[in-house]
N, C-alpha and C positions, 0 to 999 in steps of 0.2 A: 781122523774120523769125526764126522759131524753127527750130533744127536739133537733131537728136538725136545725142548722143555715146554711143557704145557702148564698154563695157569688158568684157573677158572675165570679170572677177571683181573683188571688193573690193580685192584686193591690187594689181591693175593700176591701179585708180582712185587708191588712196592713194599708190602710187609716183609717179604723175604729179603729184598734188596736193602731196606733200611735197617732191619733188625740183625742182619748177619754178615754184613760186609763192611770193610773200611770206609766205603763211600757213605754209608749211613751214619757212621760215627763222625766223619768230617762234616757232613751236612748239618748234623745236630749242633755243631759249634758255630754255625752261621746265624746271623740275625733272621728273625721270622720272615721279613720281606724278601731276603735273599733265598731262603728255603723255598718260599712259595714260587718265586720266579723260576728257580731251577726245576722244581717239580712240575710246574705248568708246561715248561718246554719238554721235559721228559715224557709227560703224558701225551703231548702232541706227537712226539717222535714215535711213541709206542703204537700209535694208530696203524702204522705200516704193518704191524705184526698181529693185528686183530683178526680173528677168525670167527666163524659162527659158534665155535665152542669155547671161546675165550681168547687168550693170548698164546701164541706159539712162537718161541724164539729158538733159532739155531744156535748151537754152542759147539765149539771145538773140544773134543775129548782126546786126551792123551793117555794111553795105557802103557805103563812102564813095569817091566819085570827085571829082576836081578838075581843072580846066583853068586854065592860066595864060595 
């Protein structure tokens, strides 16, 4: 199942990505020059998902249930 995640702008997306994922932790351990280079490329790639209302990214959702 695919769900669309909406962000009001790039900053909201990057705040979530950098504050709550292992990627953010790993990036924080890099030199500032490396961080800037990676984020510049990420911002460029994010343009493909830009809409009139912000950023809209598709994400695969898996719903799992179990009974014992």
